[in-house]
N, C-alpha and C positions, 0 to 999 in steps of 0.2 A: 474478547477484548479486543480482533482488531480493528482496526476503524478504514483500512484505505483496501477491505479485499475488491469492494468493487471499482475501486481506481480506474482512469488510464494507466496506461504501459508509460506515459511519462508524469512525474511527480516535481512538485518543486517548493521549495520551504526553504526559513531561512537556515537552518541548520538543521544536516542529515547524519544523525550517529552511528553508524555500524557498531551492535556490540549490546546486547542488553544482561551486560553482567553488572556487577557494582557500581561501575565508573561510571558509562553508559546510563544506567538508569539515574542515578542521581544527578547527574548531568540534566539526562531531559526533564526531570522532576523542574528542574532549577530554574532553567533553560524556559518553560511551561509556565509554571510560577509567575515567573518575568512577564511574561507576554509574547516570549518569541516563539515564532510558528518552528516546531519541532518533529521531526519524525526519528525516530530511532528501530530499527533495524536489528533482529532476533530471530539467528538461524533455526531455531527448534523451535516446537510447537508448544514446549512450557519452558517451566522452570526445573522440572523435576530429575534432574542430574546429582548423583547420588557423590558422596568424600572431597565436595569442594567446601573451600571455609567457610568455615562454621560460626568462628569468635567475630562478634562486635564489640569492638574495644570501646571503653571511655570515651575516646574522644568523639566517638562516632553516633556514640549515644549522647552527646553532648549537642550534636550537629540536630539531630530527631527535636530534642530539647527545643534551641535554635526558631524551629522551623515549625513548636505546637505539634509535635506528632509524638512527643513521648511517651505519654498514657497511652494512647492509641496500640504504639508498635509493642509496648513493654505486657498487652493482652494476648500477645498471641503465643503462646509455650515458646516457651523456653526455661534454661537453667541459667543460675547466677553465681560466677566461678571471681571469687572477693579473693582469692590465695591462691598461688601457684607455686604447688611442688614436687618435687622430685624424688626418685629416690636412686639415690648412690651405691650400687653394690647394696651392702645392708642398711646403710645410712640413709634417713627419711630427711630431706632435710626442706623448709620452707624458703624460696628463692625470691617470689614480690610478694607484696602489700599492697592491693590497690584501697584500703580507706583512709589513705589520708592522700589524695587523687584531689585538684581541686575542681571539682566537677561534680554535676549532681548523682551520675551514678555510679560511686565505687564501685566496680564490677566488670567482669565481663560477660557477657550475655552470650550463652549457647545455645545456637538455633540455627536450622537447617536453612541454606543458603535459599534455596526455591522461597520457602516462607517471607524471608527479605525481601526479597528482588519482588514474589509478588505484590508486597506491603507496599515499596514504590510505585509499580506497576498501577493496582490502585489509587493508591493515592496522583498519581498523575496524572493517572485520567479524569481527575474532575474538572481540570481546565481543557477548554475548548483548540487551545492551541499546541495541545500533545495529542501525538498519533504513533502507536505502535502499530509496527506491521508483524506478524510472529510467521517462523518459517519462509523468510526474508533473508539471502545470507550475501552480503556484499563480494562479487565476485572479480571488480573491475572496478578504474575509475576512467573517468571524462574530464581528458587535461585538453584547454586549448593554452597557445600563448605561452605556456609552462606553467599554465595555472589550474589546481583543482577545482573543477567547477560543475561534479555529478559525481554518484555512483552510478553502477549497473551492476542491479542485484537480482538473484534467482530467486524462484517462491514456485508454488504448486500449480498458483496461479499465471505464472506465464513469465518473461523477463519483463524486469524493469529498470527503468533509467529514473534515478532522482535528481531535480538540478538544487545544486544549494549555493549562497554565499559561504560557506563555512562545513566541510566536511569534518567530522570526528573520528578518528580511529579507536574502541573502544572493545577492539575485537580478541583480547586477549595476545597472549603468548605468541601465539601460530596466527601474527594477524596479518590476514590478506590484504588489506589497507595499506598498513608499512611496508611490507612487500613489493605491491603494485606502488606504490610512491618512491621506490629507492631511498628508499632511508636508510643507513647504514648503525650496523650498532654494534659494540663490543660484549665479547660473552668471556663474561670474566669468570666462569669456571664453578662446578660443582661438583664434588665429590659422590655425593649420595643419591639415593631413588630411593623410594616409596612404595611398600602394597599396604593399601587400605584396605580395611575387612570390617566389619560389622561381628561383635560379639553378643549374647544376650545378658545382661544383665538380672541379677536375682537379688535380695533380701542380703543382710551381711555384707556387701559391697563396700568398699571404701566411697565414700560420695565424693571426693575431688578427682578433678581432673588431674593425670598423674601422667608424668615422665620418669622412666626409668630405664636405667643405666648399670649394666653390666658388660663385663671383658667380651668385647669380639659381639657384644647384641644390646640394640635401643629399640623400645618401644613405647609408645606416648597412647594413654588412654584417654580419650576424651568423654566424658560421663554426657550421654544424649537421651538421658529419661530411663526409657525401659529398655538401653542395651548400650553399647561401648561402642564408638569410635574409633578405630585402632590403628595408629601408623608404626610398620614394621622399617624400619630402618636400615637399608642396605648400602653398601659402596657401589660407584656409579658403573653399571652394566653389570650388575651381581645376578640379575636373575634370571638367566638361565641356570645358574649355576646353584641356585636357590631352588630351580625347576627340578634339575635334574636330583637336587638329594630326594625330591619325593614330597607327596604333601604332608605323611604324616610325619617327617622330621620337624616339618615346618610345624606342624601342631606344637611336637614335641618344645621344639622352642620357645614357641610363643607361651606354651604353659608354665614352662620353671621363670619367665621371665614376670609375667604378669599375675604367678603367684592362683591363678583360677583353676579349676579344675580339670584335667583333660578332658571326661567328656563334652564339658562345654563345646571343647575346639571343634566338636563331630559336626557341628552346625554346618564346620564350611568344609560342603558337601564336594567341590571340584574348585579347578583356579579359578573360573568362571566368579568365586566370592572373593576372588581376589584383586583388586585394582591396581596396576603400577602405574604410578607418577614418576615420570621421566623430569626428573627436576635441574631447572635451568636458572640460571641467572647473568641474566645481562640488561645491557642501558643502549639507547638510543645516544647516537652523537648529537644530531639532531633531530626536536620532536618535532619539526615540523615544515611546511614547501607554503610560497601560497596559495592558500585555499583550504589549508588541511592541517589537523593538528592530532599527534596522537595521547592517549592519555592513560594511566593504569597500566597492566602486565604490557599493555602495545607498548609501549614508551618504556617498560622497563618491569621485566618480569623477577622477583623475587623468591628467594629461598623459602622453605614453609619455616625456618627457625622462625619463634617469636608468632605463628600465624599472621603476621602484620602485613598480609598484601589486601586484601581486602580495604583493609582502614588507612592505606596509605592509596591506592586508589580511588577512594571516597573523596579524600584530599587533593588529591588531582582534580576531581569533578568540582568541586565547590570555589577552588581557587581558579578555574580554568573559566566559571562561572560570573565569579567576582569581575574578573581584570576581563571578560566578553561581552557581557549583556549591553555593556552603553555603545558597545561598536555596533553591534547586532540590533538593538533597538535603532537605531541611526538611518541604516537601510545602507545597500549597495558592499561589495568587498570588504572583507574584515583586515585591517592592514597586517603584513607581515611582522611587523613592531608590536603587535599585543600579542599576537602568537610565539614570539620570542619572550616577553614578559610570563606568560605558564610556563614557560623551561625554567626560566630563570631563579621562580618562584619557587616551582617544585624542586630543582635539582639537587640543590645540597641536601634537604633532608633525603631525598631518595639515597644521593650518594654516602650518606652517614648512615645509613640505615643497612644499605646491600655491605656496605666495608665491615661491619661490626657482623651482619650473617655470614660472607667470608672465614673472619676470623674463629668464630665459632664453629664453622663449622670443618675448617683445618686444621686447627689448632685443639678443640674439643670432642668432634662429633669423628672425625677420620682416627684419633690415635683412642680413642675407644673402641670403635670397630677392628681396629688393628691388632686388639692389647689383648695377652691372654692370660696375664697375669688380674687377680685381684683390683678392682676399681673402691678406689678411697676417695675418702672425701678430699679435693680439689682447697688450696688456704684460700679461695675468695668466699669458697661456701663456707669455710670453715671460719671466717669473718660475719658473716649475713645468720650463723647460727650466733655466735655470740653476743652478736651488736643487731639486734633487731630494726634496729632504727636503719640500719641500711638497704633494708628490704626495698624501702618507699623508692630508691634508684632506678631496678629493675622495673619497678611499678611503673615510674614514671615515662621510661623510657616504651615497655611495650607498650600502657595502657593509651597516652600523649605521644609518643614519639616525638620528633622535631619537627618546629615552626608549624603546631597546630592549625586547620583552616576553621571561620568562623563563616556563619554565614551576613552577606554583606547585600544580595540583592533584593528589592522588593517586592511583594507580593502584589500584580499588577490584576490579575483576575483573581474577583470572586471563588472558591473551592466550592460554590453552588451549583456554578456555570458549567454543568455538563454538555456536551457534543452528543448529537444524537449515533448511536450505531453503538 
């Protein structure tokens, strides 16, 4: 997959993208498809990292359709979530019904993120203007006369300098590119952390993805076909307390909350089987500086509430391609005003989603985690139960978000035109 392993230590491209996650890979595909010479740097040797976001929402599936990729994409193993349900105390309630969305796919596709990224990479590699450099991590920026003109990257093949007319920071919530660029961020706060784990699935288990809320405990179970991907929500900084109580106590809590037999929890052999996600919600005040633009989690880290982070990052990538491709095809430096247009296009949807996440974190999740009394259905969920038509609203917000993007960039290179290597 790596086309640059034998390349010299100094490379050049129209655009260099630091980070091969959803935002970086989607933008790389769109730019290469439009004939823009693009290098994507991915610090890992493959995409096989567990407990990343696995929800591909209808808005993203619609983009796959617009790219002519939907049928091939859906041939990859996945599960389809057509309703979102929750169990509040002893009450089960349908929260969102995706069957009425104005999209071709009226469901959330549950697919491991490595499969999604691999699909984007394999598709992008059809285009000779796309170059993917694995095990290559951006470690610094090249700045000349106040303008970012390149990236310094490290890899097993040695130090590299990639010169480009535009650098994209898509290297996640702990973005090196963002920090090296000196871009200031606002920390919006997150009162929770999450413990991720796998539990085996057995015949007779309920097929739906389910959020379970009870006094002092929250568990989300994502159906992965042959196992459950589980998120056990804890108060911010509460991992040490959970650890001190011991693994048997954690197994007991999860068994009670999930309804799974206690023996199944013995598959959690040690703390190495449990991954801590430290939740961060933040947003850059300014997403760009001359020669550089941040998108996805590098520009705005999202809460896991709603599972919308991947899809918001992809919307950033599509908006960036729509706005920047004309300038990138012209040659020369990309005007800072064009980078500002990307932020203005995507900042309002980001602010709205983050605000909703913060409200849910502060007014729902924190109260549940701090409660010692039995949990009952709040009035909004009672309304969803009484009037099912209202379930279309959360489905629209979760499935499509605000200001969904559409692919406007042309395909300038034939898909069969593979480069060697």
